[in-house]
C-alpha positions as CSV (number, residue, x, y, z in Angstrom):
1,M,-18.9,6.7,-6.2
2,K,-18.5,2.9,-6.4
3,F,-15.8,1.4,-8.5
4,D,-16.8,0.5,-12.1
5,P,-14.3,-2.0,-13.6
6,Q,-15.1,-1.0,-17.1
7,K,-14.9,2.8,-16.5
8,H,-11.9,2.9,-14.2
9,Q,-9.8,0.1,-15.6
10,R,-7.0,2.4,-16.8
11,T,-7.7,5.6,-14.9
12,S,-6.4,7.0,-11.7
13,T,-8.5,6.7,-8.5
14,R,-7.0,9.8,-6.9
15,M,-9.7,12.1,-5.7
16,Q,-9.5,15.4,-7.5
17,G,-8.6,18.1,-5.1
18,Y,-8.0,15.8,-2.2
19,D,-4.9,16.5,-0.1
20,Y,-3.0,13.3,0.2
21,S,-0.8,14.8,3.0
22,S,-3.9,15.1,5.2
23,A,-3.9,13.2,8.5
24,G,-5.8,9.9,8.1
25,A,-5.5,6.3,7.1
26,Y,-4.8,5.0,3.6
27,F,-5.0,1.4,2.3
28,I,-2.5,0.8,-0.4
29,T,-1.5,-2.1,-2.6
30,L,1.7,-2.4,-4.6
31,V,2.3,-5.1,-7.2
32,T,5.5,-6.4,-8.6
33,H,6.6,-5.8,-12.2
34,Q,4.7,-8.1,-14.5
35,R,3.3,-9.7,-11.3
36,D,6.5,-11.7,-10.9
37,M,6.5,-13.9,-7.8
38,L,9.5,-12.2,-6.2
39,F,8.8,-12.2,-2.5
40,G,8.4,-15.8,-1.5
41,E,5.6,-18.4,-1.6
42,I,2.5,-19.5,0.3
43,E,2.7,-22.8,2.2
44,N,-0.5,-24.0,4.0
45,G,-1.9,-20.5,4.1
46,V,1.3,-19.0,5.5
47,M,3.5,-16.6,3.6
48,K,7.2,-17.7,3.6
49,L,9.4,-14.7,2.8
50,N,12.5,-15.1,0.7
51,R,15.3,-12.5,0.9
52,H,13.4,-10.2,-1.5
53,G,10.3,-10.4,0.8
54,Q,12.4,-9.8,3.9
55,I,13.8,-6.7,2.4
56,V,10.3,-5.4,1.6
57,H,9.1,-6.1,5.1
58,E,12.2,-4.4,6.7
59,E,11.9,-1.3,4.5
60,W,8.2,-0.9,5.1
61,F,8.7,-0.5,8.8
62,R,12.0,1.4,8.4
63,S,9.9,4.0,6.5
64,A,8.1,4.9,9.8
65,E,11.4,5.4,11.5
66,I,12.6,7.8,8.8
67,R,9.3,9.7,8.3
68,K,8.0,11.3,11.5
69,E,4.5,11.8,10.0
70,I,4.0,8.1,9.2
71,R,2.7,5.3,11.5
72,L,2.7,1.6,10.4
73,Y,1.6,-1.5,12.3
74,E,2.4,-5.2,11.9
75,E,-1.3,-6.3,11.9
76,E,-2.0,-3.9,9.0
77,F,0.6,-5.1,6.6
78,V,1.3,-8.3,4.6
79,V,3.8,-9.3,2.0
80,M,2.4,-11.7,-0.6
81,P,4.3,-13.5,-3.4
82,N,3.8,-10.7,-5.9
83,H,2.2,-7.8,-4.1
84,I,1.8,-6.1,-0.7
85,H,-1.1,-4.7,1.2
86,G,-0.7,-2.1,4.0
87,I,-2.4,0.7,5.9
88,V,-0.5,3.9,6.0
89,W,-1.4,6.4,8.8
90,I,-0.4,10.0,8.3
91,V,-0.5,12.1,11.4
92,D,0.1,15.7,12.1
93,V,3.7,16.2,12.9
94,G,3.8,17.1,16.6
95,A,0.8,15.0,17.5
96,D,3.3,12.5,18.9
97,G,1.4,9.3,19.0
98,I,-2.2,10.6,18.8
99,R,-4.3,8.3,16.7
100,P,-6.3,10.2,14.1
101,I,-10.1,9.7,14.2
102,V,-11.4,7.9,11.1
103,N,-15.2,8.0,11.4
104,D,-16.2,11.0,9.3
105,D,-18.4,9.9,6.5
106,S,-18.4,13.4,5.1
107,V,-15.0,12.8,3.6
108,G,-15.6,12.5,-0.1
109,A,-13.7,9.3,-0.7
110,T,-14.6,6.7,-3.2
111,D,-16.4,3.8,-1.6
112,I,-14.5,0.7,-0.6
113,N,-16.3,-2.2,-2.1
114,V,-16.2,-5.1,0.3
115,G,-17.8,-8.2,-1.2
116,V,-18.1,-11.9,-0.4
117,D,-15.2,-13.4,1.6
118,D,-14.3,-9.8,2.6
119,K,-12.7,-9.3,-0.8
120,I,-12.0,-5.7,-1.5
121,V,-12.2,-4.5,-5.1
122,E,-9.2,-2.4,-5.8
123,T,-8.4,0.1,-8.5
124,D,-5.4,1.5,-10.2
125,D,-3.7,4.8,-9.3
126,N,-1.3,5.6,-12.2
127,V,0.2,8.5,-10.3
128,G,2.6,6.1,-8.6
129,A,6.3,6.1,-8.8
130,D,8.5,3.8,-10.7
131,D,11.7,2.0,-9.7
132,N,14.0,4.9,-10.6
133,V,12.6,7.4,-8.1
134,V,15.3,9.0,-6.0
135,V,15.2,7.7,-2.4
136,G,13.7,10.3,-0.1
137,A,10.9,8.5,3.7
138,D,5.8,7.5,12.8
139,G,-0.6,7.6,16.6
140,R,-2.4,5.1,15.0
141,P,-5.9,4.6,14.1
142,P,-4.4,7.9,8.8
143,L,13.1,12.3,-6.9
144,R,12.4,12.0,-10.4
145,M,9.2,13.9,-9.7
146,P,10.4,17.0,-7.8
147,S,6.8,18.4,-7.7
148,R,5.5,15.6,-5.4
149,K,4.2,17.1,-2.2
150,P,6.4,16.2,0.8
151,R,4.9,14.3,3.7
152,S,2.2,12.9,1.4
153,L,1.1,9.4,0.6
154,G,2.8,9.6,-2.8
155,S,6.0,10.7,-1.2
156,F,5.9,7.8,1.2
157,V,5.2,5.3,-1.6
158,A,8.0,6.7,-3.8
159,G,10.5,6.5,-1.0
160,F,9.5,3.0,0.1
161,K,9.6,1.6,-3.5
162,S,12.9,3.2,-4.2
163,S,14.5,2.0,-1.0
164,V,13.4,-1.6,-1.7
165,T,14.6,-1.4,-5.3
166,K,18.0,0.0,-4.1
167,R,18.6,-2.7,-1.5
168,I,17.6,-5.5,-3.8
169,R,19.8,-4.1,-6.5
170,D,22.7,-3.7,-4.1
171,E,22.3,-7.1,-2.3
172,L,20.9,-9.3,-5.0
173,N,21.9,-7.6,-8.2
174,E,18.3,-7.4,-9.5
175,T,16.1,-4.6,-10.8
176,G,12.6,-4.3,-12.1
177,I,10.8,-4.8,-8.8
178,W,7.6,-2.8,-9.0
179,Q,4.8,-1.9,-11.3
180,R,4.8,1.9,-11.8
181,N,1.3,2.4,-10.5
182,Y,-0.2,1.6,-7.1
183,H,-3.7,1.2,-5.7
184,D,-5.0,3.5,-2.9
185,R,-8.1,3.9,-0.8
186,I,-8.9,6.6,1.8
187,I,-10.3,4.8,4.9
188,R,-13.3,6.8,6.1
189,N,-14.6,5.1,9.2
190,D,-14.1,2.2,11.6
191,R,-16.2,-0.2,9.6
192,E,-14.0,0.2,6.6
193,L,-10.9,0.0,8.8
194,D,-12.0,-3.3,10.4
195,A,-12.9,-4.8,7.0
196,I,-9.5,-3.9,5.5
197,R,-7.6,-5.1,8.5
198,K,-9.3,-8.5,8.3
199,Y,-8.7,-8.6,4.5
200,I,-5.0,-8.0,5.1
201,Q,-4.7,-10.6,7.9
202,V,-6.4,-13.4,6.0
203,N,-4.8,-12.6,2.6
204,P,-2.4,-15.5,2.7
205,L,-5.2,-17.9,3.5
206,N,-7.1,-16.7,0.5
207,W,-4.2,-16.9,-2.0
208,E,-5.8,-19.6,-4.1
209,K,-8.5,-17.2,-5.1
210,D,-6.5,-14.0,-5.0
211,E,-6.9,-11.9,-8.2
212,E,-3.1,-11.4,-8.2
213,N,-2.4,-15.2,-8.2
214,P,-1.4,-16.0,-11.8
215,I,-3.2,-19.4,-11.5
216,T,-6.5,-17.6,-10.9
217,R,-6.1,-15.0,-13.6
């Protein structure tokens, strides 16, 4: 099912019945609270991280050190002034470095809509965690809420957001970092994976037309 902006504007994109602890690749986007420009600025198509952005970058990759089921890669992650994009790989614990295969179109995921300029239309997932989640969070190419399934995408996001919030609060005496929700997509095949990787890598170059850029909104 393709994304319908009118139909899905305020609804979760989580697939009913899908196990988000399943081995695979997931494309996620997290946005700052009120889309505040917290993480730095774009200069000549290059993202210049401030201390907030450095903490976000550090905690993203630290998550893979803490969580054995998670794999994260530099070319699949970007920090933008008011949001981040990243691919999260969940592997079977014990696989020890084996990259999951992401080429099964039978997986019933919602379609990734890749349009002109490799722009990916993203949707909201209101199942995300807020700044007050208790801190919980290694293949390649896929608490305030005690019922969240461990070793799942939601658990990873909650731990990452919480660790960033805690460090920024402790080091910079600031709170209110994240929107409560987050966007997610299940990556179903290599075509989608390649498109999303490219989208992530060129994101700073396309900042002037980014939908999260307050100037373009």
